[in-house]
LOTOR-765206 format. One record per residue: residue number from 0; residue in one letter; x, y, z of N, C-alpha, C in turn. Coordinates in pm, 1 decimal. Layout:
[atom NUM,A,[X,Y,Z],[X,Y,Z],[X,Y,Z]]
...
% end
This chain:
[atom 0,M,[-13399.9,-3878.4,-7551.3],[-13431.8,-3989.3,-7463.2],[-13507.1,-4095.0,-7543.2]]
[atom 1,R,[-13461.6,-4219.9,-7530.0],[-13526.3,-4329.4,-7602.2],[-13644.7,-4380.7,-7522.1]]
[atom 2,G,[-13752.1,-4414.0,-7593.6],[-13870.4,-4469.1,-7528.3],[-13858.3,-4619.1,-7510.7]]
[atom 3,P,[-13951.9,-4683.1,-7437.2],[-13945.1,-4826.7,-7411.6],[-13952.0,-4911.0,-7538.4]]
[atom 4,A,[-14012.6,-4862.1,-7644.4],[-14026.6,-4940.4,-7767.1],[-13893.3,-4958.6,-7838.8]]
[atom 5,S,[-13795.5,-4871.6,-7813.0],[-13668.3,-4880.7,-7884.8],[-13563.3,-4962.5,-7809.2]]
[atom 6,R,[-13597.5,-5023.6,-7697.2],[-13502.8,-5105.1,-7620.7],[-13505.9,-5247.6,-7675.5]]
[atom 7,P,[-13391.1,-5298.8,-7724.5],[-13391.2,-5433.4,-7783.0],[-13410.0,-5542.3,-7676.1]]
[atom 8,Q,[-13499.9,-5635.5,-7707.1],[-13526.8,-5747.6,-7617.8],[-13498.1,-5876.8,-7692.8]]
[atom 9,T,[-13430.2,-5971.2,-7627.2],[-13397.3,-6099.3,-7690.4],[-13432.3,-6213.3,-7594.9]]
[atom 10,E,[-13444.3,-6332.1,-7653.2],[-13466.8,-6453.5,-7574.5],[-13379.2,-6564.1,-7631.6]]
[atom 11,Q,[-13307.9,-6633.9,-7543.8],[-13223.5,-6744.1,-7587.0],[-13309.9,-6864.4,-7624.6]]
[atom 12,P,[-13258.8,-6952.6,-7709.4],[-13334.5,-7072.5,-7748.0],[-13363.9,-7161.5,-7626.8]]
[atom 13,I,[-13467.6,-7243.7,-7641.6],[-13503.8,-7342.1,-7539.2],[-13468.2,-7479.7,-7593.8]]
[atom 14,G,[-13386.1,-7552.8,-7519.9],[-13348.9,-7688.8,-7558.2],[-13439.0,-7788.9,-7487.8]]
[atom 15,S,[-13454.8,-7906.0,-7547.2],[-13540.0,-8006.4,-7483.3],[-13492.3,-8146.9,-7517.9]]
[atom 16,F,[-13530.1,-8239.1,-7432.6],[-13503.1,-8380.9,-7451.2],[-13633.4,-8453.6,-7422.2]]
[atom 17,E,[-13666.9,-8552.7,-7505.3],[-13793.4,-8624.9,-7491.5],[-13768.6,-8773.2,-7513.1]]
[atom 18,G,[-13839.3,-8856.7,-7436.6],[-13823.7,-9000.8,-7452.1],[-13955.9,-9073.2,-7434.9]]
[atom 19,H,[-13968.1,-9189.7,-7499.6],[-14090.2,-9270.0,-7495.0],[-14053.6,-9417.4,-7481.8]]
[atom 20,L,[-14124.6,-9487.9,-7397.0],[-14116.5,-9633.9,-7388.6],[-14255.0,-9685.7,-7424.1]]
[atom 21,S,[-14262.2,-9773.8,-7522.6],[-14395.0,-9820.2,-7563.9],[-14398.7,-9971.8,-7575.1]]
[atom 22,Y,[-14520.3,-10023.4,-7568.3],[-14544.0,-10166.8,-7579.2],[-14667.3,-10188.7,-7665.6]]
[atom 23,D,[-14655.9,-10274.9,-7767.6],[-14768.5,-10309.8,-7854.3],[-14833.9,-10437.4,-7801.5]]
[atom 24,F,[-14963.0,-10428.7,-7769.1],[-15036.8,-10546.3,-7724.2],[-15080.9,-10631.6,-7842.8]]
[atom 25,K,[-15130.1,-10564.0,-7945.9],[-15167.5,-10623.6,-8073.3],[-15170.2,-10509.0,-8173.5]]
[atom 26,P,[-15180.3,-10535.8,-8302.9],[-15178.2,-10425.0,-8399.3],[-15284.0,-10318.6,-8367.1]]
[atom 27,G,[-15239.1,-10196.3,-8349.0],[-15328.8,-10084.6,-8323.1],[-15360.1,-10061.2,-8176.8]]
[atom 28,T,[-15322.3,-10151.9,-8087.0],[-15344.7,-10133.9,-7943.6],[-15208.9,-10131.0,-7874.2]]
[atom 29,W,[-15179.7,-10019.5,-7807.1],[-15048.7,-10000.9,-7748.7],[-15056.7,-9906.3,-7629.6]]
[atom 30,A,[-14949.9,-9902.4,-7551.3],[-14938.9,-9809.8,-7437.9],[-14797.0,-9754.3,-7435.9]]
[atom 31,S,[-14782.8,-9633.6,-7382.8],[-14649.2,-9574.7,-7373.4],[-14635.7,-9491.3,-7246.7]]
[atom 32,L,[-14512.7,-9482.7,-7199.8],[-14474.3,-9394.4,-7090.8],[-14387.0,-9286.7,-7154.3]]
[atom 33,D,[-14420.4,-9160.7,-7131.2],[-14355.0,-9049.6,-7199.3],[-14297.4,-8951.7,-7097.4]]
[atom 34,G,[-14182.9,-8893.1,-7129.1],[-14123.8,-8792.1,-7042.7],[-14042.4,-8693.4,-7122.1]]
[atom 35,N,[-14027.1,-8572.7,-7066.7],[-13943.1,-8472.9,-7133.0],[-13880.1,-8379.9,-7030.2]]
[atom 36,F,[-13781.9,-8305.1,-7074.6],[-13711.3,-8206.7,-6992.6],[-13672.7,-8091.5,-7084.5]]
[atom 37,W,[-13690.9,-7968.5,-7038.6],[-13651.1,-7853.2,-7119.5],[-13581.4,-7750.0,-7032.3]]
[atom 38,W,[-13499.0,-7666.1,-7098.1],[-13422.0,-7563.8,-7029.4],[-13388.7,-7451.9,-7126.3]]
[atom 39,G,[-13369.9,-7333.1,-7074.4],[-13328.2,-7218.4,-7156.1],[-13430.7,-7107.0,-7153.2]]
[atom 40,G,[-13430.8,-7025.5,-7258.9],[-13527.1,-6917.1,-7272.5],[-13494.1,-6792.0,-7193.6]]
[atom 41,L,[-13369.7,-6777.2,-7151.8],[-13328.0,-6660.0,-7075.0],[-13349.0,-6534.6,-7159.7]]
[atom 42,T,[-13412.7,-6433.5,-7103.9],[-13437.9,-6310.2,-7178.9],[-13340.3,-6200.6,-7138.8]]
[atom 43,S,[-13320.2,-6106.8,-7231.4],[-13235.3,-5989.9,-7207.5],[-13307.7,-5866.1,-7256.7]]
[atom 44,L,[-13291.8,-5757.1,-7184.9],[-13348.0,-5628.1,-7225.3],[-13232.2,-5529.1,-7229.5]]
[atom 45,S,[-13206.1,-5472.9,-7345.6],[-13093.5,-5382.5,-7368.1],[-12960.9,-5446.8,-7329.6]]
[atom 46,G,[-12947.7,-5579.4,-7355.3],[-12824.1,-5651.0,-7328.1],[-12808.0,-5699.1,-7184.9]]
[atom 47,I,[-12904.6,-5670.3,-7096.8],[-12895.6,-5712.4,-6956.6],[-12985.2,-5834.1,-6937.1]]
[atom 48,Q,[-12922.5,-5948.0,-6898.1],[-12998.1,-6071.8,-6880.4],[-13081.4,-6066.6,-6753.5]]
[atom 49,N,[-13201.3,-6125.7,-6762.6],[-13289.4,-6139.7,-6647.4],[-13289.1,-6287.5,-6609.1]]
[atom 50,L,[-13210.3,-6324.5,-6508.2],[-13194.4,-6464.5,-6469.0],[-13324.6,-6527.2,-6419.4]]
[atom 51,A,[-13420.7,-6445.6,-6378.2],[-13548.7,-6498.0,-6329.8],[-13634.7,-6554.1,-6442.8]]
[atom 52,T,[-13596.1,-6531.7,-6567.7],[-13677.1,-6579.7,-6680.0],[-13629.2,-6712.7,-6737.0]]
[atom 53,K,[-13525.1,-6772.6,-6678.3],[-13476.2,-6901.5,-6727.2],[-13583.8,-7008.1,-6703.3]]
[atom 54,Q,[-13617.5,-7080.9,-6808.5],[-13720.0,-7183.7,-6800.9],[-13655.3,-7320.7,-6787.7]]
[atom 55,V,[-13693.9,-7393.3,-6684.2],[-13646.9,-7529.2,-6661.3],[-13767.3,-7609.1,-6614.5]]
[atom 56,G,[-13789.2,-7724.4,-6674.1],[-13902.4,-7804.7,-6631.2],[-13901.1,-7942.4,-6692.6]]
[atom 57,S,[-13988.3,-8027.2,-6640.5],[-14004.5,-8160.6,-6697.2],[-14147.2,-8207.1,-6676.0]]
[atom 58,R,[-14187.8,-8300.7,-6760.8],[-14322.1,-8356.3,-6755.3],[-14312.2,-8506.6,-6776.3]]
[atom 59,I,[-14409.4,-8577.6,-6721.9],[-14418.1,-8722.1,-6741.7],[-14564.4,-8755.1,-6769.1]]
[atom 60,G,[-14586.4,-8858.1,-6847.9],[-14723.8,-8894.7,-6879.6],[-14730.9,-9030.7,-6944.8]]
[atom 61,G,[-14850.0,-9062.4,-6989.2],[-14870.7,-9190.3,-7054.2],[-14984.2,-9183.3,-7153.2]]
[atom 62,T,[-14981.3,-9276.8,-7247.4],[-15084.6,-9286.5,-7349.6],[-15124.6,-9432.2,-7364.6]]
[atom 63,F,[-15254.0,-9455.3,-7382.1],[-15305.1,-9588.0,-7413.1],[-15394.8,-9574.8,-7535.6]]
[atom 64,A,[-15369.5,-9653.8,-7638.5],[-15449.9,-9652.4,-7760.6],[-15514.0,-9790.0,-7776.9]]
[atom 65,W,[-15646.3,-9791.5,-7792.5],[-15722.3,-9915.3,-7805.8],[-15789.8,-9918.4,-7942.9]]
[atom 66,R,[-15749.3,-10012.9,-8025.1],[-15808.9,-10029.1,-8157.9],[-15931.8,-10118.4,-8142.3]]
[atom 67,Y,[-16051.4,-10062.7,-8167.1],[-16174.7,-10138.3,-8148.9],[-16242.6,-10175.2,-8279.8]]
[atom 68,A,[-16193.5,-10125.8,-8389.9],[-16244.8,-10161.9,-8521.9],[-16128.2,-10154.1,-8619.8]]
[atom 69,K,[-16148.3,-10202.1,-8741.9],[-16038.5,-10208.5,-8838.3],[-15968.4,-10074.3,-8858.9]]
[atom 70,H,[-16042.9,-9966.5,-8863.4],[-15984.1,-9835.3,-8893.0],[-16003.5,-9734.2,-8780.3]]
[atom 71,Q,[-16053.0,-9777.0,-8664.1],[-16084.7,-9681.8,-8558.5],[-16019.5,-9721.3,-8425.9]]
[atom 72,S,[-15977.9,-9618.9,-8351.0],[-15922.0,-9643.2,-8218.5],[-15955.7,-9526.7,-8126.3]]
[atom 73,L,[-15950.0,-9553.9,-7997.2],[-15963.8,-9451.0,-7894.9],[-15828.8,-9435.5,-7827.1]]
[atom 74,N,[-15787.6,-9311.1,-7805.4],[-15660.7,-9281.3,-7739.3],[-15689.4,-9207.7,-7608.9]]
[atom 75,F,[-15625.4,-9251.7,-7502.0],[-15637.7,-9189.3,-7371.1],[-15498.4,-9142.0,-7330.0]]
[atom 76,N,[-15488.2,-9016.8,-7285.2],[-15357.8,-8958.4,-7255.9],[-15363.4,-8878.3,-7127.1]]
[atom 77,Y,[-15256.9,-8888.5,-7047.3],[-15241.1,-8804.1,-6928.8],[-15097.8,-8751.2,-6927.3]]
[atom 78,G,[-15081.8,-8627.3,-6888.4],[-14949.6,-8568.7,-6872.4],[-14950.2,-8473.3,-6754.2]]
[atom 79,G,[-14844.4,-8476.5,-6675.8],[-14835.9,-8388.4,-6559.8],[-14696.7,-8333.1,-6542.5]]
[atom 80,G,[-14689.9,-8214.1,-6485.3],[-14561.6,-8151.8,-6457.5],[-14495.6,-8217.9,-6338.0]]
[atom 81,T,[-14367.9,-8251.2,-6350.4],[-14294.1,-8310.5,-6239.3],[-14198.8,-8210.0,-6175.4]]
[atom 82,Y,[-14151.6,-8114.5,-6254.2],[-14063.0,-8011.1,-6202.3],[-14080.9,-7887.4,-6288.3]]
[atom 83,S,[-14088.9,-7771.7,-6224.8],[-14103.7,-7648.6,-6300.4],[-14037.5,-7534.5,-6224.7]]
[atom 84,C,[-13946.2,-7466.5,-6292.4],[-13880.2,-7350.6,-6233.3],[-13950.8,-7221.9,-6277.5]]
[atom 85,F,[-14004.4,-7220.3,-6399.5],[-14070.5,-7101.7,-6453.9],[-14170.9,-7148.7,-6558.7]]
[atom 86,G,[-14298.8,-7146.4,-6528.0],[-14401.3,-7189.5,-6623.2],[-14404.3,-7339.8,-6641.2]]
[atom 87,G,[-14503.8,-7390.2,-6713.4],[-14510.9,-7530.4,-6751.0],[-14563.0,-7624.9,-6644.1]]
[atom 88,S,[-14610.2,-7575.9,-6529.8],[-14658.6,-7664.3,-6424.7],[-14810.6,-7680.1,-6437.6]]
[atom 89,Y,[-14853.1,-7781.7,-6511.3],[-14995.4,-7805.9,-6531.3],[-15016.5,-7954.4,-6559.1]]
[atom 90,N,[-15138.2,-8000.8,-6545.3],[-15176.1,-8138.4,-6576.7],[-15276.3,-8134.7,-6691.1]]
[atom 91,N,[-15274.2,-8237.6,-6774.4],[-15373.6,-8244.6,-6881.5],[-15419.4,-8388.4,-6901.7]]
[atom 92,V,[-15545.3,-8400.9,-6941.7],[-15606.6,-8529.7,-6973.4],[-15670.2,-8514.1,-7110.2]]
[atom 93,A,[-15654.2,-8614.5,-7195.7],[-15712.8,-8607.5,-7329.4],[-15769.6,-8743.4,-7368.2]]
[atom 94,V,[-15880.1,-8739.0,-7439.3],[-15939.9,-8857.0,-7500.1],[-15961.1,-8820.8,-7646.5]]
[atom 95,A,[-15919.3,-8909.8,-7735.8],[-15931.1,-8880.4,-7878.8],[-15981.8,-9003.0,-7954.0]]
[atom 96,W,[-16063.3,-8977.3,-8055.3],[-16107.3,-9081.5,-8147.8],[-16021.7,-9066.3,-8272.8]]
[atom 97,Q,[-15971.9,-9177.9,-8323.1],[-15884.2,-9174.4,-8439.7],[-15939.4,-9265.2,-8547.6]]
[atom 98,Y,[-15942.1,-9213.6,-8669.6],[-15981.0,-9293.0,-8786.5],[-15862.0,-9296.8,-8880.7]]
[atom 99,S,[-15825.4,-9417.5,-8925.1],[-15710.9,-9432.6,-9013.3],[-15754.7,-9491.0,-9147.3]]
[atom 100,W,[-15705.9,-9431.3,-9255.7],[-15736.2,-9481.9,-9388.8],[-15634.9,-9587.6,-9432.6]]
[atom 101,I,[-15531.9,-9608.5,-9354.9],[-15430.3,-9707.2,-9389.9],[-15492.2,-9846.0,-9385.7]]
[atom 102,G,[-15464.4,-9924.7,-9487.5],[-15515.0,-10061.9,-9491.2],[-15649.5,-10078.0,-9556.8]]
[atom 103,L,[-15697.6,-9974.6,-9624.6],[-15825.6,-9988.1,-9696.0],[-15809.9,-10089.4,-9808.8]]
[atom 104,P,[-15914.7,-10164.6,-9839.2],[-15904.7,-10260.4,-9949.9],[-15881.7,-10187.5,-10082.2]]
[atom 105,K,[-15803.6,-10252.5,-10170.0],[-15774.6,-10190.8,-10299.2],[-15898.0,-10201.4,-10388.8]]
[atom 106,V,[-15919.8,-10096.5,-10466.6],[-16032.9,-10093.1,-10558.4],[-15997.1,-10175.4,-10682.4]]
[atom 107,K,[-16086.8,-10265.5,-10721.0],[-16062.0,-10346.9,-10840.8],[-16088.6,-10265.4,-10965.3]]
[atom 108,K,[-15997.2,-10274.1,-11060.5],[-16014.2,-10203.7,-11186.4],[-16098.3,-10289.6,-11279.6]]
[atom 109,K,[-16185.9,-10223.5,-11354.5],[-16270.7,-10293.5,-11450.4],[-16212.2,-10293.6,-11587.3]]
% end
């Protein structure tokens, strides 16, 4: 008799599609509307598929980035679940400080 550890379990890949619409107000200050959709992840145990494990869902959100100094910006982000068949139904809010080294003045050689 085979024990539970010897039963092969598999999961199908999860496919996804993601899109963004953005607008630049000025260099370093921008806003975007973001959305995605994913599907798949059906699992099988000993070759028998479990249809209840199929993952289908989508999320929508937005980001606003405000550049307040030459190399620094604040980013505000919100994302929420719009549809969820299995997992993925949550909301999130994020605030981030960003420092960029791009655009530093060149060092003069002596």
